[in-house]
C-alpha positions as CSV (number, residue, x, y, z in Angstrom):
1,X,58.7,174.6,48.0
2,X,59.8,175.3,51.4
3,X,56.9,173.1,52.9
4,X,57.7,170.2,49.9
5,X,61.9,170.5,51.0
6,X,60.8,170.2,54.3
7,X,58.6,167.1,53.4
8,X,61.5,165.8,51.0
9,X,64.6,166.2,53.7
10,X,61.8,164.4,56.5
11,X,61.3,161.9,54.0
12,X,65.2,161.2,53.4
13,X,66.3,161.8,57.2
14,X,62.9,158.9,57.4
15,X,65.3,156.6,54.8
16,X,68.2,156.8,56.6
17,X,67.3,155.9,60.0
18,X,65.1,153.0,58.5
19,X,67.3,149.8,60.0
20,X,67.7,146.8,57.6
21,X,68.0,143.1,59.1
22,X,70.5,142.2,60.3
23,X,71.9,146.3,61.4
24,X,73.5,144.9,65.2
25,X,75.1,141.3,63.4
26,X,78.5,141.3,63.4
27,X,80.0,141.0,59.4
28,X,81.4,137.4,60.1
29,X,77.9,136.1,60.5
30,X,75.8,137.8,58.9
31,X,77.4,135.5,55.9
32,X,75.6,132.5,56.6
33,X,72.6,134.7,56.2
34,X,70.6,134.8,53.5
35,X,69.9,137.5,50.7
36,X,66.8,136.7,51.4
37,X,66.2,137.9,54.9
38,X,69.0,141.0,54.5
39,X,65.9,142.5,52.3
40,X,63.0,143.3,54.5
41,X,63.0,146.0,57.9
42,X,64.4,145.2,60.4
43,X,61.1,143.7,62.9
44,X,59.8,146.7,66.2
45,X,61.9,146.0,69.5
46,X,59.2,145.3,70.7
47,X,58.8,142.5,68.5
48,X,61.4,141.1,69.9
49,X,60.4,141.3,73.5
50,X,57.1,140.0,73.3
51,X,58.8,136.8,71.5
52,X,61.4,137.1,74.3
53,X,58.7,137.2,76.8
54,X,56.5,133.9,75.7
55,X,59.8,132.2,75.2
56,X,60.1,132.9,78.8
57,X,56.7,131.1,79.6
58,X,57.7,128.5,77.4
59,X,60.8,127.6,79.1
60,X,59.4,128.0,82.7
61,X,56.2,125.2,81.5
62,X,58.0,123.1,79.1
63,X,60.7,122.8,81.9
64,X,58.6,122.2,85.1
65,X,56.9,120.0,83.0
66,X,58.4,118.1,82.1
67,X,61.4,117.8,85.0
68,X,57.9,116.4,86.9
69,X,57.2,114.2,84.8
70,X,60.4,112.4,84.3
71,X,60.7,112.9,88.2
72,X,57.7,110.7,88.6
73,X,58.0,108.4,86.5
74,X,61.7,107.5,87.4
75,X,60.9,107.5,91.0
76,X,57.9,105.8,91.2
77,X,58.6,101.9,90.9
78,X,54.3,101.5,89.6
79,X,54.9,103.6,86.5
80,X,58.2,102.7,86.0
81,X,57.1,100.6,82.9
82,X,58.6,99.4,79.5
83,X,55.5,101.4,78.0
84,X,56.2,104.9,80.0
85,X,60.0,104.5,79.3
86,X,58.7,105.6,76.1
87,X,56.6,108.6,77.9
88,X,60.0,109.4,79.7
89,X,62.0,109.5,76.9
90,X,59.4,112.2,75.5
91,X,59.8,114.5,77.7
92,X,63.2,114.8,77.7
93,X,63.1,115.0,74.5
94,X,60.8,117.9,74.9
95,X,63.1,118.8,78.1
96,X,66.2,119.2,75.9
97,X,64.3,121.2,73.3
98,X,63.6,123.9,75.9
99,X,67.3,123.8,77.3
100,X,68.3,125.7,74.2
101,X,65.4,128.9,75.2
102,X,67.9,130.5,76.6
103,X,70.1,131.3,73.6
104,X,67.1,132.9,72.1
105,X,66.2,135.2,75.1
106,X,68.7,136.5,75.1
107,X,68.9,137.5,71.4
108,X,65.4,139.3,71.7
109,X,66.6,141.5,74.9
110,X,69.8,141.6,72.2
111,X,67.5,142.4,68.9
112,X,70.2,139.9,67.2
113,X,72.1,137.9,68.0
114,X,74.4,137.5,70.5
115,X,76.1,133.5,70.4
116,X,77.7,133.4,67.3
117,X,77.2,131.1,64.6
118,X,78.5,128.2,67.6
119,X,75.4,129.1,69.6
120,X,73.4,129.2,66.7
121,X,74.8,125.3,65.3
122,X,73.9,124.2,68.7
123,X,70.3,125.6,68.7
124,X,69.4,124.2,65.4
125,X,71.2,121.1,67.0
126,X,68.9,120.6,70.2
127,X,66.3,121.8,67.2
128,X,67.0,119.0,65.4
129,X,67.1,115.5,67.8
130,X,63.4,117.2,69.5
131,X,61.6,117.9,66.0
132,X,63.3,114.9,65.1
133,X,63.1,112.2,68.1
134,X,59.3,112.8,69.7
135,X,58.1,113.0,66.3
136,X,59.4,108.9,66.1
137,X,59.0,108.7,69.8
138,X,54.6,109.7,69.2
139,X,55.0,106.9,66.5
140,X,56.4,104.3,69.6
141,X,53.6,105.3,71.8
142,X,51.4,104.9,68.6
143,X,53.2,101.2,68.0
144,X,53.0,100.1,72.1
145,X,49.5,101.0,72.3
146,X,48.7,99.7,68.8
147,X,50.3,96.2,70.1
148,X,48.6,96.7,74.2
149,X,45.4,96.8,72.4
150,X,44.3,95.9,69.4
151,X,47.3,92.7,69.3
152,X,46.9,92.1,73.2
153,X,47.6,88.4,72.8
154,X,50.3,89.0,71.5
155,X,51.8,90.4,75.0
156,X,53.6,93.7,76.0
157,X,56.7,95.3,75.6
158,X,59.2,93.8,77.4
159,X,61.4,96.6,78.5
160,X,65.0,95.2,76.8
161,X,62.4,95.8,73.7
162,X,61.2,99.8,74.1
163,X,65.1,100.0,75.4
164,X,66.0,99.1,71.8
165,X,63.3,101.4,71.0
166,X,64.4,104.6,72.6
167,X,68.4,103.3,70.8
168,X,67.0,103.2,67.8
169,X,64.7,106.6,67.9
170,X,67.5,108.3,69.4
171,X,69.5,106.3,66.0
172,X,66.7,107.7,64.1
173,X,67.2,111.9,65.2
174,X,71.1,111.2,65.2
175,X,72.2,111.5,60.8
176,X,69.3,114.8,60.5
177,X,70.7,117.0,63.0
178,X,74.8,115.5,63.0
179,X,75.0,115.6,58.7
180,X,73.7,120.0,58.9
181,X,76.5,120.4,62.4
182,X,79.3,119.3,60.8
183,X,78.6,120.0,57.1
184,X,77.9,116.8,55.9
185,X,74.9,117.7,53.8
186,X,72.6,120.6,54.5
187,X,73.5,123.4,57.7
188,X,72.2,125.7,59.8
189,X,71.8,129.0,59.6
190,X,70.2,132.5,61.0
191,X,66.1,132.4,59.8
192,X,63.6,135.1,60.2
193,X,64.3,137.7,62.7
194,X,68.2,136.4,63.2
195,X,67.7,135.4,66.2
196,X,67.2,131.2,65.3
197,X,68.3,129.0,63.4
198,X,67.1,125.8,61.7
199,X,68.6,123.4,58.9
200,X,69.1,126.2,55.2
201,X,66.0,125.6,52.9
202,X,66.4,128.8,50.8
203,X,69.9,128.0,49.2
204,X,69.1,128.4,45.5
205,X,70.8,124.8,44.3
206,X,69.4,121.3,43.3
207,X,71.7,119.6,46.7
208,X,70.0,121.8,49.1
209,X,66.3,121.0,47.8
210,X,67.0,117.0,47.1
211,X,68.2,117.9,51.5
212,X,64.2,120.1,52.6
213,X,62.1,116.8,50.6
214,X,64.6,113.9,52.2
215,X,63.7,115.7,55.4
216,X,60.6,116.4,55.3
217,X,59.7,112.8,54.2
218,X,62.1,111.5,57.0
219,X,60.8,113.2,59.9
220,X,57.4,113.7,58.9
221,X,56.1,111.6,55.9
222,X,57.1,108.8,57.8
223,X,56.1,108.6,61.3
224,X,52.8,110.7,60.3
225,X,52.1,107.8,58.0
226,X,52.7,105.2,61.2
227,X,51.0,107.6,63.8
228,X,47.8,107.8,61.5
229,X,48.2,104.1,60.3
230,X,48.2,102.9,64.2
231,X,45.5,105.2,65.6
232,X,43.1,103.3,62.8
233,X,44.4,100.3,63.5
234,X,43.6,100.9,67.7
235,X,39.9,102.7,66.8
236,X,39.2,99.6,64.3
237,X,39.7,96.9,66.8
238,X,37.7,98.7,69.3
239,X,34.7,98.7,67.7
240,X,35.3,95.6,66.7
241,X,35.6,95.0,69.7
242,X,32.4,96.8,71.1
243,X,30.0,95.2,68.2
244,X,30.8,92.0,69.7
245,X,30.5,92.5,73.1
246,X,26.8,93.7,71.8
247,X,26.6,90.8,69.9
248,X,26.9,88.6,72.7
249,X,24.4,90.8,74.5
250,X,22.2,89.3,72.5
251,X,22.7,86.5,72.0
252,X,22.4,86.3,76.1
253,X,19.5,88.0,76.2
254,X,21.1,90.6,77.9
255,X,21.6,94.5,77.6
256,X,25.3,94.7,78.2
257,X,27.8,92.3,79.0
258,X,29.9,95.7,81.1
259,X,29.3,96.4,85.0
260,X,27.0,99.4,85.7
261,X,30.6,101.3,86.5
262,X,31.4,100.8,82.9
263,X,28.1,101.9,81.9
264,X,28.6,105.2,83.3
265,X,31.8,106.0,81.6
266,X,32.1,106.7,78.4
267,X,33.0,103.9,76.1
268,X,37.1,102.8,75.4
269,X,36.1,103.5,70.9
270,X,34.7,107.2,71.4
271,X,37.8,107.3,74.3
272,X,40.8,105.1,72.6
273,X,39.4,107.7,68.8
274,X,39.3,111.1,71.3
275,X,43.2,110.9,71.7
276,X,44.2,108.8,68.6
277,X,42.4,112.5,67.1
278,X,44.4,114.2,69.9
279,X,47.9,112.7,69.0
280,X,47.1,112.9,65.2
281,X,46.6,116.1,65.8
282,X,49.2,117.1,67.8
283,X,52.0,116.4,66.0
284,X,50.5,117.7,62.3
285,X,49.8,121.2,64.6
286,X,53.4,121.3,66.0
287,X,55.3,121.2,62.3
288,X,53.0,121.8,59.4
289,X,53.5,125.0,60.1
290,X,58.1,123.6,59.2
291,X,56.8,122.0,56.5
292,X,55.0,124.4,55.4
293,X,57.6,127.5,55.3
294,X,60.7,125.7,54.2
295,X,59.0,124.0,51.4
296,X,57.4,126.9,49.6
297,X,61.1,128.8,50.2
298,X,63.0,125.6,48.7
299,X,60.3,124.6,45.7
300,X,57.2,127.6,46.1
301,X,57.1,131.5,46.4
302,X,58.6,132.7,48.7
303,X,58.4,135.2,48.2
304,X,55.5,135.6,50.4
305,X,57.2,134.1,53.6
306,X,58.0,137.0,55.9
307,X,60.5,136.4,58.7
308,X,57.4,137.6,61.5
309,X,55.8,134.1,59.2
310,X,59.1,132.0,60.3
311,X,59.0,132.5,63.2
312,X,55.4,131.0,63.9
313,X,56.7,127.2,63.1
314,X,59.1,127.4,66.5
315,X,56.0,129.2,68.7
316,X,54.1,126.0,67.4
317,X,56.7,123.3,69.2
318,X,56.9,125.4,71.8
319,X,53.8,125.2,72.8
320,X,53.5,121.4,72.0
321,X,56.6,120.9,74.0
322,X,54.8,122.2,77.3
323,X,51.2,120.4,76.5
324,X,52.4,117.2,75.4
325,X,53.1,116.0,79.6
326,X,49.7,117.0,79.7
327,X,48.6,114.4,76.6
328,X,50.6,112.0,77.9
329,X,50.9,112.1,81.4
330,X,48.1,113.8,83.6
331,X,45.7,112.3,82.5
332,X,47.3,108.9,83.7
333,X,45.2,107.4,86.8
334,X,48.3,106.5,88.9
335,X,50.5,109.5,88.0
336,X,48.2,111.7,88.6
337,X,48.6,109.8,92.9
338,X,52.2,109.9,92.9
339,X,51.7,113.7,91.7
340,X,48.9,114.1,94.5
341,X,51.6,112.3,97.1
342,X,54.6,114.7,96.1
343,X,53.0,117.8,94.9
344,X,50.7,118.3,98.0
345,X,49.6,121.4,96.8
346,X,49.8,120.8,93.0
347,X,45.4,120.5,94.2
348,X,45.7,117.4,91.4
349,X,42.9,115.0,93.7
350,X,42.8,111.8,92.2
351,X,41.0,108.5,94.0
352,X,42.1,105.2,93.7
353,X,42.6,103.9,90.8
354,X,40.3,100.6,89.7
355,X,40.7,97.9,86.8
356,X,37.5,98.5,86.0
357,X,38.0,102.1,84.9
358,X,41.4,101.8,83.5
359,X,42.7,100.7,80.3
360,X,44.3,97.9,81.1
361,X,41.0,96.1,81.7
362,X,39.1,97.3,78.6
363,X,42.9,95.2,77.5
364,X,42.5,92.4,79.7
365,X,38.7,92.8,78.4
366,X,39.8,92.4,74.8
367,X,42.3,89.9,76.0
368,X,39.5,87.0,76.5
369,X,37.3,87.9,74.4
370,X,39.6,86.8,71.6
371,X,40.9,83.9,74.0
372,X,37.2,82.5,73.3
373,X,36.8,83.2,69.8
374,X,39.9,82.0,69.2
375,X,39.3,78.9,70.9
């Protein structure tokens, strides 16, 4: 009996010491937290500290990587081309998103929000502009490459055209960023560990569900469809071009119309196919977790969602913000040359680019074949 009483007393003491989600959060802030999150115990402080540590690494890598991209592409005259303006805009969007990470880092080491509802709204606003803007920026880059490679006779985009595209990208991201910020439609609320904020996908009313469905189509389905369309057209065009070269070589009784240097390189079809797959995969990896969490909470069985699960999408997006500079710029020969010149300690060794090895030469070659065919 004495042992049972001791165990019961110890269990009751353990239960009374348990901390629930929001234990150190002001009541006025907790009013914005959905009741579902309040049913969970507060996460182990180790999880807060671990996420804060990873975000410090994300912030350093992304700010440095995207900052260098912006610096190199804007300071080097040969890199200030219309097409590269889209790369710079993508770096700016990623740079802006990472500016909000100090809010999360301080919240994590505090094990709860510090900056209140205003900090929550600013955090979500920057993330919304980055998420929606970068999705359409990727689609714009896909269109630019499609026009350059698959439709060379149309000519490259001009600086004015690209400027209008960039303005359109920011305009596209504005409605679903500003409306929740001002509470016109939807709202920004805490999620998961209550150290991050995003648009409300938990409230069970028709307006919220319609908002979630609309923003899913607007910021995920449309950009993804454009990416798939343009990159598939690029791969198809390059494949047709390779076939045309092989057919002409057969008519001329030669092995190939390419130079020896080109023969030693991977075919343009394989290179561009890999780029297309990588870009589409990067987009899917970045935003599919967010789409899954939001759609599950709004339309599915939300009982499968946990605070930790809701934190995973944000980590995916921050990781992609670190990768983007390398994906879009580090393989650019002239960018590497400028990086080697301005930052020799970075250990980049890039030989002078030759037209035979550049994507531009493939474009020129395709243009010549199209002209010969049309004539």
